[in-house]
N, C-alpha and C positions, 0 to 999 in steps of 0.2 A: 846238401842237393846237387845244387849249384859247381862241385870238385866231382861226383859223378857224371854229372853230364857232361863236362871239358873230357874225363878219362874215354868215358865211348865215344864223344865226336871226335877226338886223340885216332882213339884204335880205329873209326871209320876212314876215315882219313890218308890213316899208312893203309890197312888192308884191304881199303877200296873206296867205294863212293854210295851217296845215297843216288835212292832211283829218284825218279820222277815223280810227282805224287800222284798223278791218275795208274802209275806202273804202281806205287805201291798199296793202292786203294782196289788194285783188282789183285791182284797176291794174296792180300788181304782174305778178299772176299771166297780166294778159293782153297785157303785156309782154313777158312770158316766153314766150306761146302765138307771138303777131308774130312771134319772135326764131324757136325751134323751127322752124314755118312758114317763114320765109326760108331758113332753112339745110337743110331736103328737102328744098324746092323747087330750092338750085345743087344738090342733092348729083343729083337729079336731072335738070336738066338736063345734065349734065356725061355721065350714061350713055348 
């Protein structure tokens, strides 16, 4: 596991950067909202 974490950290350091914690939290909520909207839309479509 440590090896994979280092691999991911190296890739992020090379290709970009980590987001600030609050921005990461906001992005997570945005993605969850989009996923839930799609799930509800699929259910409504089937009814």
